[in-house]
MIBA-690455 format. One line per 3 residues: number of its first residue (from 1); for each residue x, z, y of C-alpha. Coordinates in Angstrom, 1 decimal. Each point is the difference from the previous one (the first is absolute). Example, Ala and Ser with C-alpha at 12.3 -4.5 7.8 and 13.67 -1.06 7.14 Angstrom:
2
1	12.3,7.8,-4.5 ~ 1.4,-0.7,3.4 $
! end
This chain:
421
1	2.3,184.5,48.5 ~ -0.8,-0.1,3.5 ~ 0.7,-2.7,2.8 $
4	-0.4,2.0,3.7 ~ 0.6,-1.7,3.6 ~ 1.2,1.7,2.9 $
7	-0.7,-1.6,3.3 ~ 0.3,0.7,3.8 ~ -3.8,0.4,1.8 $
10	1.8,-0.6,3.6 ~ 3.0,-1.3,1.5 ~ 2.1,1.0,-2.8 $
13	2.4,3.2,0.7 ~ -2.7,1.8,-1.6 ~ 2.2,2.4,-2.6 $
16	-0.1,-2.7,-2.8 ~ 3.4,1.1,-1.3 ~ -0.8,3.0,-0.8 $
19	-3.6,-0.3,-1.3 ~ 1.8,-2.7,-2.6 ~ 2.7,2.9,-0.6 $
22	-3.2,2.6,-0.9 ~ -1.3,-2.8,-2.1 ~ 2.9,-1.4,-1.9 $
25	-0.2,3.3,-2.2 ~ -2.0,-1.0,-2.1 ~ 1.2,-3.9,0.2 $
28	2.2,-1.8,-2.2 ~ 0.6,-3.1,2.6 ~ -0.1,0.1,3.3 $
31	-1.0,-4.0,1.8 ~ 1.0,-1.0,3.4 ~ -1.9,-3.0,0.9 $
34	0.3,-1.4,3.4 ~ 2.1,0.2,2.9 ~ 3.6,0.5,0.8 $
37	2.6,2.4,1.1 ~ -2.4,0.0,3.6 ~ -1.7,2.4,-2.0 $
40	1.3,3.9,-0.5 ~ -0.5,2.9,-1.9 ~ 0.8,3.6,0.0 $
43	0.0,1.9,-2.9 ~ 1.2,3.8,0.4 ~ 1.1,1.9,-3.1 $
46	1.7,3.9,0.7 ~ 2.2,-1.1,2.3 ~ 0.8,-3.5,-0.7 $
49	-1.7,-2.9,2.2 ~ -0.7,-3.2,-1.3 ~ -0.2,-2.9,2.3 $
52	-1.0,-3.4,-2.0 ~ -1.0,-3.5,1.2 ~ 0.3,-2.1,-3.1 $
55	0.3,2.8,-2.9 ~ -3.6,1.1,-1.5 ~ -0.5,3.6,0.8 $
58	-0.2,0.8,-3.3 ~ 3.1,-0.2,-1.0 ~ 0.9,3.5,1.6 $
61	-1.7,1.1,-3.1 ~ 2.3,-2.2,-2.4 ~ -3.2,-2.0,-0.5 $
64	0.3,-3.9,-1.0 ~ 0.2,-1.8,3.6 ~ -1.5,-3.4,0.2 $
67	0.4,-2.3,3.3 ~ -2.7,-2.4,-0.8 ~ 0.2,-4.0,0.9 $
70	-2.1,0.7,3.5 ~ 2.9,2.3,1.4 ~ 2.7,-2.3,2.5 $
73	3.0,1.7,-1.4 ~ 3.7,0.8,2.2 ~ 2.4,-0.6,-2.3 $
76	2.3,2.7,2.0 ~ -2.5,2.0,0.7 ~ -0.6,0.7,-4.0 $
79	3.5,0.2,-0.4 ~ 0.6,2.8,2.3 ~ -3.0,1.8,-1.6 $
82	0.8,0.1,-2.9 ~ 3.3,1.0,1.0 ~ -1.1,3.0,1.6 $
85	-2.5,1.0,-2.7 ~ 3.6,0.3,-2.4 ~ 1.8,1.8,2.3 $
88	-3.1,2.6,-0.2 ~ 0.7,-0.2,-3.8 ~ -2.9,-2.0,-0.9 $
91	0.0,-3.4,-1.8 ~ -3.2,-1.9,1.4 ~ -2.2,-1.3,-3.4 $
94	-0.5,-3.4,1.8 ~ -1.2,-4.0,-0.4 ~ -0.4,-2.2,2.6 $
97	-1.7,-3.1,-0.2 ~ 1.4,-3.4,-0.5 ~ -2.8,-1.1,2.0 $
100	0.5,2.0,3.1 ~ 1.0,-1.7,3.5 ~ 3.4,1.1,1.7 $
103	0.5,0.3,3.0 ~ 3.0,-2.0,1.6 ~ 2.2,0.3,3.2 $
106	-1.6,-2.8,1.5 ~ -3.6,1.7,-0.5 ~ 1.4,3.1,1.8 $
109	1.3,-2.2,3.1 ~ -3.5,-1.9,0.2 ~ -1.7,2.8,0.5 $
112	1.7,1.7,2.7 ~ 0.0,-3.8,1.6 ~ -3.3,0.2,-0.3 $
115	-0.7,3.4,1.3 ~ 1.8,-0.9,3.2 ~ -1.3,-3.5,0.4 $
118	-4.0,1.7,-0.2 ~ 1.3,2.9,2.7 ~ -3.0,2.2,1.5 $
121	-2.3,-2.1,-3.4 ~ 2.6,1.4,-2.4 ~ -1.6,1.6,-3.4 $
124	2.3,2.8,-0.5 ~ 2.0,-1.1,-2.6 ~ 2.7,2.2,-1.9 $
127	2.6,-3.4,0.8 ~ 0.9,0.8,-4.2 ~ -1.1,-3.8,-0.1 $
130	-3.0,1.2,-2.0 ~ -2.7,-2.8,1.3 ~ 2.4,-3.2,-0.3 $
133	1.0,0.8,-3.5 ~ -3.8,0.2,-0.8 ~ -0.2,-3.0,2.1 $
136	2.4,-2.1,-2.3 ~ -1.6,1.4,-3.2 ~ -3.7,-1.9,1.1 $
139	2.3,-2.7,1.7 ~ 1.7,-0.5,-3.8 ~ 3.5,0.0,1.5 $
142	0.5,3.7,-1.0 ~ 2.7,1.4,-2.2 ~ -1.1,2.6,-3.1 $
145	1.9,2.7,-1.7 ~ 0.5,-1.8,-2.9 ~ 2.4,-3.3,2.2 $
148	2.6,2.6,0.6 ~ 1.1,0.2,-3.5 ~ 0.8,-3.5,0.3 $
151	2.4,-1.0,2.7 ~ -0.2,-3.7,-0.5 ~ -3.9,0.2,0.0 $
154	0.1,1.9,3.1 ~ 2.7,-2.2,1.9 ~ -2.5,-2.7,-0.8 $
157	-3.1,1.7,1.5 ~ 2.3,1.0,3.4 ~ 1.6,-3.3,0.6 $
160	-3.9,-1.0,0.3 ~ -1.5,3.3,2.0 ~ 3.6,0.6,2.0 $
163	-0.4,-3.2,2.1 ~ -3.8,0.6,0.9 ~ 0.5,3.3,1.1 $
166	3.4,-0.9,2.2 ~ -2.4,-2.2,2.0 ~ -2.6,2.4,0.6 $
169	2.7,2.8,1.2 ~ 0.8,-3.3,2.5 ~ -3.5,0.1,1.3 $
172	0.1,3.8,0.7 ~ 3.5,-0.4,2.0 ~ 1.8,1.5,-2.9 $
175	3.2,-2.0,-1.2 ~ 0.5,1.8,-3.2 ~ 2.8,-1.8,-2.3 $
178	-2.1,1.0,-3.4 ~ 2.3,-1.4,-2.8 ~ -2.0,0.1,-3.5 $
181	3.5,0.2,-2.0 ~ 0.6,3.3,1.6 ~ -4.0,0.7,-0.3 $
184	0.3,-0.4,-3.9 ~ 2.7,1.5,-0.8 ~ -0.7,3.1,1.6 $
187	-3.4,-0.3,-1.2 ~ 0.9,-0.8,-3.4 ~ 2.5,3.4,-0.1 $
190	-3.1,2.0,0.8 ~ -1.8,-2.0,-3.1 ~ 3.2,0.7,-1.9 $
193	-0.9,3.9,1.0 ~ -3.3,0.2,-0.9 ~ -0.1,-1.7,-2.5 $
196	-0.5,2.5,-2.3 ~ -3.6,0.7,1.8 ~ -1.3,-3.4,0.4 $
199	-2.6,-1.3,-3.0 ~ -3.8,-0.7,-0.3 ~ -1.6,2.4,1.0 $
202	-3.4,-1.5,-1.2 ~ 1.2,0.5,-3.7 ~ 1.1,3.3,0.9 $
205	-3.7,1.6,1.2 ~ -1.9,-2.4,-2.8 ~ 2.3,2.4,-2.2 $
208	-0.6,2.8,1.9 ~ -3.8,-0.7,-0.3 ~ 0.0,-0.3,-3.9 $
211	1.5,3.0,-0.8 ~ -2.0,1.9,2.3 ~ 2.0,1.2,2.5 $
214	-1.2,1.1,3.8 ~ 0.4,-2.0,2.5 ~ 0.7,0.8,4.0 $
217	-0.1,-3.1,2.4 ~ 1.1,1.0,3.7 ~ -0.4,-2.3,2.7 $
220	2.3,0.0,3.4 ~ -1.8,-0.2,2.6 ~ -3.8,1.3,0.8 $
223	-3.3,-2.1,0.3 ~ 0.1,-1.2,3.9 ~ 3.4,-1.8,-0.5 $
226	-1.7,-1.9,-2.7 ~ 0.7,-3.8,1.1 ~ -3.6,-0.8,-0.7 $
229	-2.4,3.4,0.6 ~ 2.8,1.4,2.5 ~ 0.2,-0.2,3.9 $
232	1.3,-3.5,-0.1 ~ 2.5,-1.3,1.4 ~ 1.4,3.9,0.1 $
235	0.5,0.5,-3.7 ~ 2.7,-0.5,-2.8 ~ 0.1,-3.6,-2.0 $
238	-1.8,1.3,-2.9 ~ -3.2,1.2,-2.0 ~ 0.3,3.8,0.3 $
241	-3.3,0.6,-1.7 ~ -1.1,0.4,-3.6 ~ -0.2,-3.5,-0.5 $
244	3.6,-0.6,1.1 ~ 0.7,2.7,-3.0 ~ -1.5,-2.9,-2.6 $
247	2.2,-2.8,1.8 ~ 3.2,2.0,0.5 ~ 0.9,1.2,-3.7 $
250	-2.7,-1.8,-2.0 ~ -2.3,2.4,-1.2 ~ -3.5,-1.5,-1.0 $
253	-3.1,0.8,1.7 ~ -1.8,2.8,-1.4 ~ 3.1,1.7,-1.3 $
256	0.3,2.9,2.9 ~ -2.1,3.1,-1.1 ~ 0.7,2.2,3.8 $
259	0.6,-1.3,3.3 ~ 1.4,2.5,2.2 ~ -0.4,-0.5,3.9 $
262	2.6,1.9,1.6 ~ -1.7,1.4,3.5 ~ 2.4,1.8,3.0 $
265	-2.0,2.6,1.3 ~ 0.5,-1.5,3.3 ~ 0.7,-4.0,0.8 $
268	3.7,-1.3,0.9 ~ 1.7,-3.5,0.3 ~ 3.1,-1.6,0.4 $
271	0.8,-2.9,2.4 ~ -2.5,-2.4,2.0 ~ -3.5,-0.1,-0.4 $
274	-3.7,1.7,0.4 ~ -0.4,3.4,-0.7 ~ -3.1,1.2,1.3 $
277	0.4,3.8,-0.2 ~ 3.4,0.3,1.3 ~ 0.9,2.7,2.1 $
280	2.3,0.3,2.7 ~ -0.4,3.1,1.4 ~ 1.3,3.5,-1.5 $
283	-2.1,-0.1,-2.9 ~ 2.0,-3.2,-1.1 ~ 2.8,1.7,0.4 $
286	-0.6,2.8,-2.2 ~ -0.9,-2.1,-2.6 ~ 3.4,-2.5,0.6 $
289	2.2,3.4,-0.3 ~ -1.8,2.0,-2.6 ~ -1.0,-2.8,-2.2 $
292	4.4,-1.4,0.2 ~ -1.5,-3.2,1.1 ~ 2.8,-1.9,-0.2 $
295	0.1,-3.3,-2.1 ~ 2.3,0.7,-3.2 ~ 1.2,-3.7,0.3 $
298	0.9,-0.6,3.7 ~ -0.5,3.5,1.7 ~ -2.6,-1.5,2.3 $
301	-2.5,2.8,1.4 ~ -3.4,-0.4,-1.3 ~ -3.1,-0.6,2.6 $
304	-2.4,3.2,-1.3 ~ -3.8,0.1,0.4 ~ -2.8,1.9,-1.8 $
307	-1.4,-0.9,-3.3 ~ -2.0,-2.8,-0.2 ~ -2.6,-0.5,-2.8 $
310	-1.0,-3.6,1.1 ~ 3.8,-1.0,-1.9 ~ -0.5,2.2,-2.6 $
313	-3.4,-1.6,-0.9 ~ 0.9,-3.3,0.6 ~ 3.1,1.0,-2.2 $
316	-2.2,1.2,-3.0 ~ -2.2,-2.9,0.5 ~ 2.3,-2.4,-0.7 $
319	2.4,1.5,-3.0 ~ -2.7,1.7,-1.2 ~ 1.3,3.5,0.4 $
322	-1.2,2.4,-2.5 ~ 1.4,3.5,1.4 ~ 2.2,1.2,3.0 $
325	3.1,1.9,0.5 ~ 0.2,1.5,3.7 ~ 3.4,0.7,1.1 $
328	1.7,2.1,2.7 ~ -3.0,2.3,0.4 ~ 2.2,2.4,1.3 $
331	1.3,-2.1,3.3 ~ -3.1,0.8,0.8 ~ 0.4,4.0,0.7 $
334	-0.1,1.3,3.1 ~ -2.3,-2.6,1.9 ~ -3.4,1.9,2.0 $
337	-1.8,-3.5,-0.9 ~ -0.1,-2.4,-2.3 ~ -1.6,-3.7,0.0 $
340	-0.7,-2.6,-2.4 ~ -0.9,-3.5,0.8 ~ -3.4,-0.9,-1.7 $
343	-0.9,-3.6,1.3 ~ 1.0,-2.0,3.5 ~ -1.9,-1.1,2.9 $
346	-0.1,-3.7,1.0 ~ -1.4,-0.2,3.0 ~ -3.5,1.2,-0.1 $
349	0.3,0.1,-3.7 ~ 1.0,2.1,-2.9 ~ 1.6,-1.6,-2.8 $
352	1.4,2.0,-3.0 ~ 2.0,-2.6,-2.0 ~ 3.8,-1.6,1.5 $
355	-0.2,-2.7,1.5 ~ 1.8,-3.3,-1.0 ~ 1.2,-1.4,3.0 $
358	2.7,1.8,2.4 ~ -1.4,-0.6,3.1 ~ -3.5,1.2,-1.1 $
361	1.5,3.5,-1.5 ~ 2.1,0.2,3.3 ~ -3.2,0.3,2.0 $
364	-1.6,3.1,-2.5 ~ 0.6,3.5,1.3 ~ -0.3,2.7,-2.7 $
367	-3.4,2.4,-0.5 ~ 1.5,3.2,-1.3 ~ -1.1,3.3,-1.9 $
370	1.4,3.1,1.3 ~ 1.2,2.7,-2.2 ~ 1.1,3.6,0.6 $
373	3.6,0.0,-1.1 ~ 1.7,2.8,-2.2 ~ 3.1,2.4,0.9 $
376	2.2,-1.0,-2.8 ~ -0.3,-1.0,-3.9 ~ 1.9,2.5,-2.5 $
379	2.5,-2.8,-2.0 ~ -0.6,2.6,-2.9 ~ -3.6,-1.5,-0.1 $
382	-0.6,-1.3,-3.8 ~ -4.0,0.3,0.3 ~ -1.8,-1.9,2.5 $
385	-1.8,3.2,0.4 ~ 3.3,1.4,1.4 ~ -0.3,-2.0,3.1 $
388	-1.4,0.7,3.7 ~ -3.8,0.0,-0.3 ~ 0.6,-2.8,3.2 $
391	2.5,-2.5,-2.1 ~ -3.0,0.5,-3.1 ~ -2.4,-1.1,2.6 $
394	2.4,-3.0,1.1 ~ 0.6,-1.0,-3.6 ~ -3.5,0.0,-1.0 $
397	-1.1,-2.3,3.3 ~ 2.5,-2.7,-1.3 ~ -1.3,0.1,-3.5 $
400	-3.6,-0.1,0.9 ~ 0.3,-2.7,2.7 ~ 2.6,-2.5,-2.2 $
403	-2.2,0.8,-3.0 ~ 3.4,0.6,-2.1 ~ 0.8,3.3,-1.4 $
406	3.1,1.6,0.8 ~ 2.0,1.0,-3.1 ~ 3.4,0.9,1.8 $
409	0.9,1.4,3.3 ~ 4.0,0.4,1.1 ~ 0.6,2.9,2.4 $
412	3.9,-0.7,0.1 ~ 3.2,-1.6,-1.1 ~ 0.7,1.5,-3.6 $
415	-1.7,-1.1,-3.1 ~ -1.5,3.4,-0.4 ~ -1.5,0.4,3.5 $
418	-3.2,-2.5,-1.5 ~ -3.1,1.5,-0.9 ~ -1.9,-2.4,-3.1 $
421	-3.8,0.1,0.0 $
! end
């Protein structure tokens, strides 16, 4: 039995969907432990493309998928994703934690209202209601998936919550006539539709441990969007790091055998917040166009920059990453020069750690090491030796600088366009 955790080391969008799908070949269970429908994983299998916001990536391989208690679930999105799978001739093997919190209509309204109120200081959320839902969870006035199965219980909770939300919306200038009865009716219907999938995932995972099953854990966003260790407040609303996996699905300390950190060969982020190595020139456009850097969830263009190893080392430190998976190496094809950030210059000082304060980070300037580029990577390459010499040197530097071995290199979107080391 092995428990493998896959997490993003940057601002998300590292290509975790493909990496999880790749490692899912040897897994019995694939578990999503945090985030909501603000995340998007894209998996390409032959001519078929799967885009998931809630379903664990491993369901494409027919593995048993678990949506853990740390996820916030938009039931409408989940119902649609299940239907899409069925329309493709696949019945997802899925269990949704009855403890997982539910994204409600008022969460989406408040998310949009708060962003408008912040104006130039907005976070850049997807307006999917994720932050307000997590806020309610920790304020102990949330609705959980199990509540959707009992209309009376659901109605009783909404009778308390909805009047509060009405008043909050008024403060933001929104006269929305939230109807507790209508919401209860609609969400109970979602509950009935999802009832075959809702259960106690803690018990299911404990059974899997006893039976020696292989378990693969996947996060949604990347390390730099972690609510505690990311570029706060320009983050998501949950813990995206290894520790979040423990609380997000009930895995005990010491049960995780491998922590795979997914590193895009360059850096991207969506939304507001600092990006020290950002490129606003033709190279940035090259990365954006060749890398198809558009958000799966929002379609927004991703901001692009050179690989920042200060960020990657920060992620390795926090999550105890044991191996690296490099993605989108082929996107760097054709660049005459490739740069890597190895540290920051702050005034007359040089620092090699990631600052916790945004005001300090905004004053930092990246220090780069330059590499000679390469023409192109042969998509039929299956050994590290098949890569251009310059690409191998680039990877060797990353490995040495970070101090963690590279075990996988992705050179394309297809499953087989993958090199294992």
